[in-house]
C-alpha positions as protocol buffer text, in pm:
chain_id: "A"
residue {
  index: 1
  type: UNK
  ca { x: -2903 y: 13479 z: 3871 }
}
residue {
  index: 2
  type: UNK
  ca { x: -3211 y: 13330 z: 4040 }
}
residue {
  index: 3
  type: UNK
  ca { x: -3193 y: 13008 z: 4241 }
}
residue {
  index: 4
  type: UNK
  ca { x: -3398 y: 12844 z: 3964 }
}
residue {
  index: 5
  type: UNK
  ca { x: -3127 y: 12938 z: 3713 }
}
residue {
  index: 6
  type: UNK
  ca { x: -2849 y: 12816 z: 3943 }
}
residue {
  index: 7
  type: UNK
  ca { x: -3026 y: 12481 z: 3988 }
}
residue {
  index: 8
  type: UNK
  ca { x: -3080 y: 12445 z: 3612 }
}
residue {
  index: 9
  type: UNK
  ca { x: -2716 y: 12529 z: 3543 }
}
residue {
  index: 10
  type: UNK
  ca { x: -2603 y: 12269 z: 3800 }
}
residue {
  index: 11
  type: UNK
  ca { x: -2824 y: 12003 z: 3641 }
}
residue {
  index: 12
  type: UNK
  ca { x: -2682 y: 12082 z: 3297 }
}
residue {
  index: 13
  type: UNK
  ca { x: -2322 y: 12081 z: 3427 }
}
residue {
  index: 14
  type: UNK
  ca { x: -2385 y: 11730 z: 3556 }
}
residue {
  index: 15
  type: UNK
  ca { x: -2549 y: 11599 z: 3240 }
}
residue {
  index: 16
  type: UNK
  ca { x: -2897 y: 11550 z: 3386 }
}
residue {
  index: 17
  type: UNK
  ca { x: -3116 y: 11482 z: 3086 }
}
residue {
  index: 18
  type: UNK
  ca { x: -3425 y: 11318 z: 3239 }
}
residue {
  index: 19
  type: UNK
  ca { x: -3634 y: 11481 z: 3512 }
}
residue {
  index: 20
  type: UNK
  ca { x: -3956 y: 11365 z: 3665 }
}
residue {
  index: 21
  type: UNK
  ca { x: -4159 y: 11603 z: 3877 }
}
residue {
  index: 22
  type: UNK
  ca { x: -4458 y: 11607 z: 4105 }
}
residue {
  index: 23
  type: UNK
  ca { x: -4637 y: 11943 z: 4126 }
}
residue {
  index: 24
  type: UNK
  ca { x: -4515 y: 12180 z: 4396 }
}
residue {
  index: 25
  type: UNK
  ca { x: -4574 y: 12552 z: 4430 }
}
residue {
  index: 26
  type: UNK
  ca { x: -4225 y: 12619 z: 4570 }
}
residue {
  index: 27
  type: UNK
  ca { x: -4055 y: 12425 z: 4290 }
}
residue {
  index: 28
  type: UNK
  ca { x: -4279 y: 12567 z: 4014 }
}
residue {
  index: 29
  type: UNK
  ca { x: -4004 y: 12794 z: 3878 }
}
residue {
  index: 30
  type: UNK
  ca { x: -3758 y: 12508 z: 3832 }
}
residue {
  index: 31
  type: UNK
  ca { x: -4029 y: 12282 z: 3690 }
}
residue {
  index: 32
  type: UNK
  ca { x: -4122 y: 12551 z: 3437 }
}
residue {
  index: 33
  type: UNK
  ca { x: -3758 y: 12585 z: 3327 }
}
residue {
  index: 34
  type: UNK
  ca { x: -3726 y: 12207 z: 3291 }
}
residue {
  index: 35
  type: UNK
  ca { x: -4046 y: 12196 z: 3086 }
}
residue {
  index: 36
  type: UNK
  ca { x: -3900 y: 12457 z: 2850 }
}
residue {
  index: 37
  type: UNK
  ca { x: -3554 y: 12296 z: 2825 }
}
residue {
  index: 38
  type: UNK
  ca { x: -3463 y: 12133 z: 2494 }
}
residue {
  index: 39
  type: UNK
  ca { x: -3182 y: 11930 z: 2651 }
}
residue {
  index: 40
  type: UNK
  ca { x: -3392 y: 11759 z: 2923 }
}
residue {
  index: 41
  type: UNK
  ca { x: -3678 y: 11517 z: 2896 }
}
residue {
  index: 42
  type: UNK
  ca { x: -3950 y: 11609 z: 3145 }
}
residue {
  index: 43
  type: UNK
  ca { x: -4194 y: 11338 z: 3251 }
}
residue {
  index: 44
  type: UNK
  ca { x: -4444 y: 11452 z: 3515 }
}
residue {
  index: 45
  type: UNK
  ca { x: -4547 y: 11186 z: 3767 }
}
residue {
  index: 46
  type: UNK
  ca { x: -4865 y: 11141 z: 3968 }
}
residue {
  index: 47
  type: UNK
  ca { x: -4680 y: 11016 z: 4277 }
}
residue {
  index: 48
  type: UNK
  ca { x: -4321 y: 11036 z: 4397 }
}
residue {
  index: 49
  type: UNK
  ca { x: -4270 y: 10658 z: 4410 }
}
residue {
  index: 50
  type: UNK
  ca { x: -4391 y: 10639 z: 4049 }
}
residue {
  index: 51
  type: UNK
  ca { x: -4138 y: 10910 z: 3964 }
}
residue {
  index: 52
  type: UNK
  ca { x: -3860 y: 10702 z: 4118 }
}
residue {
  index: 53
  type: UNK
  ca { x: -3960 y: 10411 z: 3898 }
}
residue {
  index: 54
  type: UNK
  ca { x: -3945 y: 10639 z: 3594 }
}
residue {
  index: 55
  type: UNK
  ca { x: -3600 y: 10760 z: 3700 }
}
residue {
  index: 56
  type: UNK
  ca { x: -3479 y: 10401 z: 3749 }
}
residue {
  index: 57
  type: UNK
  ca { x: -3594 y: 10307 z: 3400 }
}
residue {
  index: 58
  type: UNK
  ca { x: -3433 y: 10617 z: 3254 }
}
residue {
  index: 59
  type: UNK
  ca { x: -3105 y: 10540 z: 3433 }
}
residue {
  index: 60
  type: UNK
  ca { x: -3106 y: 10180 z: 3307 }
}
residue {
  index: 61
  type: UNK
  ca { x: -3165 y: 10322 z: 2959 }
}
residue {
  index: 62
  type: UNK
  ca { x: -2854 y: 10539 z: 2982 }
}
residue {
  index: 63
  type: UNK
  ca { x: -3001 y: 10870 z: 3100 }
}
residue {
  index: 64
  type: UNK
  ca { x: -2894 y: 11076 z: 3400 }
}
residue {
  index: 65
  type: UNK
  ca { x: -3216 y: 11130 z: 3598 }
}
residue {
  index: 66
  type: UNK
  ca { x: -3336 y: 11353 z: 3880 }
}
residue {
  index: 67
  type: UNK
  ca { x: -3664 y: 11382 z: 4066 }
}
residue {
  index: 68
  type: UNK
  ca { x: -3827 y: 11699 z: 4194 }
}
residue {
  index: 69
  type: UNK
  ca { x: -4077 y: 11651 z: 4476 }
}
residue {
  index: 70
  type: UNK
  ca { x: -4207 y: 11761 z: 4817 }
}
residue {
  index: 71
  type: UNK
  ca { x: -4085 y: 11612 z: 5144 }
}
residue {
  index: 72
  type: UNK
  ca { x: -4445 y: 11537 z: 5240 }
}
residue {
  index: 73
  type: UNK
  ca { x: -4426 y: 11229 z: 5016 }
}
residue {
  index: 74
  type: UNK
  ca { x: -4103 y: 11082 z: 5157 }
}
residue {
  index: 75
  type: UNK
  ca { x: -4314 y: 10818 z: 5330 }
}
residue {
  index: 76
  type: UNK
  ca { x: -4450 y: 10677 z: 5004 }
}
residue {
  index: 77
  type: UNK
  ca { x: -4100 y: 10658 z: 4853 }
}
residue {
  index: 78
  type: UNK
  ca { x: -3931 y: 10445 z: 5121 }
}
residue {
  index: 79
  type: UNK
  ca { x: -3988 y: 10111 z: 4946 }
}
residue {
  index: 80
  type: UNK
  ca { x: -3878 y: 10242 z: 4603 }
}
residue {
  index: 81
  type: UNK
  ca { x: -3569 y: 10402 z: 4755 }
}
residue {
  index: 82
  type: UNK
  ca { x: -3459 y: 10094 z: 4950 }
}
residue {
  index: 83
  type: UNK
  ca { x: -3549 y: 9808 z: 4714 }
}
residue {
  index: 84
  type: UNK
  ca { x: -3488 y: 9974 z: 4379 }
}
residue {
  index: 85
  type: UNK
  ca { x: -3272 y: 10286 z: 4387 }
}
residue {
  index: 86
  type: UNK
  ca { x: -3034 y: 10183 z: 4666 }
}
residue {
  index: 87
  type: UNK
  ca { x: -3030 y: 9809 z: 4600 }
}
residue {
  index: 88
  type: UNK
  ca { x: -2923 y: 9862 z: 4239 }
}
residue {
  index: 89
  type: UNK
  ca { x: -2684 y: 10150 z: 4328 }
}
residue {
  index: 90
  type: UNK
  ca { x: -2858 y: 10409 z: 4116 }
}
residue {
  index: 91
  type: UNK
  ca { x: -2761 y: 10771 z: 4157 }
}
residue {
  index: 92
  type: UNK
  ca { x: -3075 y: 10975 z: 4210 }
}
residue {
  index: 93
  type: UNK
  ca { x: -3065 y: 11344 z: 4293 }
}
residue {
  index: 94
  type: UNK
  ca { x: -3384 y: 11433 z: 4479 }
}
residue {
  index: 95
  type: UNK
  ca { x: -3454 y: 11807 z: 4476 }
}
residue {
  index: 96
  type: UNK
  ca { x: -3707 y: 11837 z: 4754 }
}
residue {
  index: 97
  type: UNK
  ca { x: -3911 y: 12131 z: 4871 }
}
residue {
  index: 98
  type: UNK
  ca { x: -3882 y: 12100 z: 5247 }
}
residue {
  index: 99
  type: UNK
  ca { x: -4230 y: 12192 z: 5357 }
}
residue {
  index: 100
  type: UNK
  ca { x: -4314 y: 12247 z: 5723 }
}
residue {
  index: 101
  type: UNK
  ca { x: -4002 y: 12430 z: 5843 }
}
residue {
  index: 102
  type: UNK
  ca { x: -3985 y: 12785 z: 5981 }
}
residue {
  index: 103
  type: UNK
  ca { x: -4148 y: 13016 z: 5728 }
}
residue {
  index: 104
  type: UNK
  ca { x: -4398 y: 12753 z: 5609 }
}
residue {
  index: 105
  type: UNK
  ca { x: -4739 y: 12916 z: 5562 }
}
residue {
  index: 106
  type: UNK
  ca { x: -4942 y: 12590 z: 5561 }
}
residue {
  index: 107
  type: UNK
  ca { x: -4986 y: 12431 z: 5905 }
}
residue {
  index: 108
  type: UNK
  ca { x: -5061 y: 12077 z: 5782 }
}
residue {
  index: 109
  type: UNK
  ca { x: -4715 y: 12062 z: 5618 }
}
residue {
  index: 110
  type: UNK
  ca { x: -4539 y: 12083 z: 5955 }
}
residue {
  index: 111
  type: UNK
  ca { x: -4591 y: 11723 z: 6066 }
}
residue {
  index: 112
  type: UNK
  ca { x: -4388 y: 11560 z: 5788 }
}
residue {
  index: 113
  type: UNK
  ca { x: -4103 y: 11805 z: 5840 }
}
residue {
  index: 114
  type: UNK
  ca { x: -4061 y: 11653 z: 6186 }
}
residue {
  index: 115
  type: UNK
  ca { x: -3987 y: 11313 z: 6027 }
}
residue {
  index: 116
  type: UNK
  ca { x: -3818 y: 11392 z: 5693 }
}
residue {
  index: 117
  type: UNK
  ca { x: -3453 y: 11408 z: 5802 }
}
residue {
  index: 118
  type: UNK
  ca { x: -3487 y: 11106 z: 6033 }
}
residue {
  index: 119
  type: UNK
  ca { x: -3635 y: 10894 z: 5753 }
}
residue {
  index: 120
  type: UNK
  ca { x: -3360 y: 10993 z: 5509 }
}
residue {
  index: 121
  type: UNK
  ca { x: -3098 y: 10932 z: 5778 }
}
residue {
  index: 122
  type: UNK
  ca { x: -3243 y: 10587 z: 5851 }
}
residue {
  index: 123
  type: UNK
  ca { x: -3194 y: 10506 z: 5482 }
}
residue {
  index: 124
  type: UNK
  ca { x: -2836 y: 10645 z: 5495 }
}
residue {
  index: 125
  type: UNK
  ca { x: -2919 y: 10899 z: 5224 }
}
residue {
  index: 126
  type: UNK
  ca { x: -2691 y: 11204 z: 5232 }
}
residue {
  index: 127
  type: UNK
  ca { x: -2903 y: 11510 z: 5297 }
}
residue {
  index: 128
  type: UNK
  ca { x: -2821 y: 11875 z: 5235 }
}
residue {
  index: 129
  type: UNK
  ca { x: -3048 y: 12147 z: 5373 }
}
residue {
  index: 130
  type: UNK
  ca { x: -3062 y: 12473 z: 5178 }
}
residue {
  index: 131
  type: UNK
  ca { x: -3177 y: 12772 z: 5387 }
}
residue {
  index: 132
  type: UNK
  ca { x: -3040 y: 13072 z: 5197 }
}
residue {
  index: 133
  type: UNK
  ca { x: -3051 y: 13144 z: 4822 }
}
residue {
  index: 134
  type: UNK
  ca { x: -2670 y: 13137 z: 4807 }
}
residue {
  index: 135
  type: UNK
  ca { x: -2681 y: 12772 z: 4920 }
}
residue {
  index: 136
  type: UNK
  ca { x: -2792 y: 12690 z: 4564 }
}
residue {
  index: 137
  type: UNK
  ca { x: -2432 y: 12733 z: 4452 }
}
residue {
  index: 138
  type: UNK
  ca { x: -2350 y: 12400 z: 4623 }
}
residue {
  index: 139
  type: UNK
  ca { x: -2590 y: 12212 z: 4393 }
}
residue {
  index: 140
  type: UNK
  ca { x: -2343 y: 12125 z: 4117 }
}
residue {
  index: 141
  type: UNK
  ca { x: -2087 y: 11971 z: 4354 }
}
residue {
  index: 142
  type: UNK
  ca { x: -2358 y: 11771 z: 4533 }
}
residue {
  index: 143
  type: UNK
  ca { x: -2496 y: 11638 z: 4203 }
}
residue {
  index: 144
  type: UNK
  ca { x: -2146 y: 11546 z: 4087 }
}
residue {
  index: 145
  type: UNK
  ca { x: -2086 y: 11354 z: 4409 }
}
residue {
  index: 146
  type: UNK
  ca { x: -2422 y: 11176 z: 4374 }
}
residue {
  index: 147
  type: UNK
  ca { x: -2335 y: 11042 z: 4029 }
}
residue {
  index: 148
  type: UNK
  ca { x: -1977 y: 10952 z: 4125 }
}
residue {
  index: 149
  type: UNK
  ca { x: -2090 y: 10759 z: 4435 }
}
residue {
  index: 150
  type: UNK
  ca { x: -2392 y: 10602 z: 4257 }
}
residue {
  index: 151
  type: UNK
  ca { x: -2618 y: 10683 z: 4550 }
}
residue {
  index: 152
  type: UNK
  ca { x: -2934 y: 10887 z: 4599 }
}
residue {
  index: 153
  type: UNK
  ca { x: -2897 y: 11228 z: 4758 }
}
residue {
  index: 154
  type: UNK
  ca { x: -3157 y: 11465 z: 4904 }
}
residue {
  index: 155
  type: UNK
  ca { x: -3138 y: 11842 z: 4862 }
}
residue {
  index: 156
  type: UNK
  ca { x: -3392 y: 11988 z: 5103 }
}
residue {
  index: 157
  type: UNK
  ca { x: -3492 y: 12342 z: 5009 }
}
residue {
  index: 158
  type: UNK
  ca { x: -3705 y: 12518 z: 5269 }
}
residue {
  index: 159
  type: UNK
  ca { x: -3939 y: 12818 z: 5252 }
}
residue {
  index: 160
  type: UNK
  ca { x: -3666 y: 13068 z: 5344 }
}
residue {
  index: 161
  type: UNK
  ca { x: -3452 y: 12936 z: 5055 }
}
residue {
  index: 162
  type: UNK
  ca { x: -3734 y: 12983 z: 4803 }
}
residue {
  index: 163
  type: UNK
  ca { x: -3780 y: 13347 z: 4898 }
}
residue {
  index: 164
  type: UNK
  ca { x: -3479 y: 13406 z: 4669 }
}
residue {
  index: 165
  type: UNK
  ca { x: -3638 y: 13232 z: 4370 }
}
């Protein structure tokens, strides 16, 4: 089973039925599967902070949301995370392609990788870093914990992880 299939299975096991995405080459396989899924509503977003607003609205409407994004946009999400998602205790799984780590082919992606974990830590957002394809098998338990605790969680998936896609 590919990591894309494992991630989709974990989302289904946890009742995720609303997903917003921002385009990302590494996450394209998961995004394609979400787009094809009959049991999930997919709403693409132009920006990650916009996607968080969509997820907040979906959650308040009774859905179980998730966002799929790149770490390079963590900076633009800080306000939405702190004043909306965290303040109102909304569970929000963030499946994040962790650009800029070892194995990253694009040099300009490296700078945000230096700051990603520190920014998430400053917001007290639990962060899980997936390096190997087999790490995907932890996804379901992490998503379950996110919804139980009613807190956002970040799953960082780096270039070495996506080699198993």
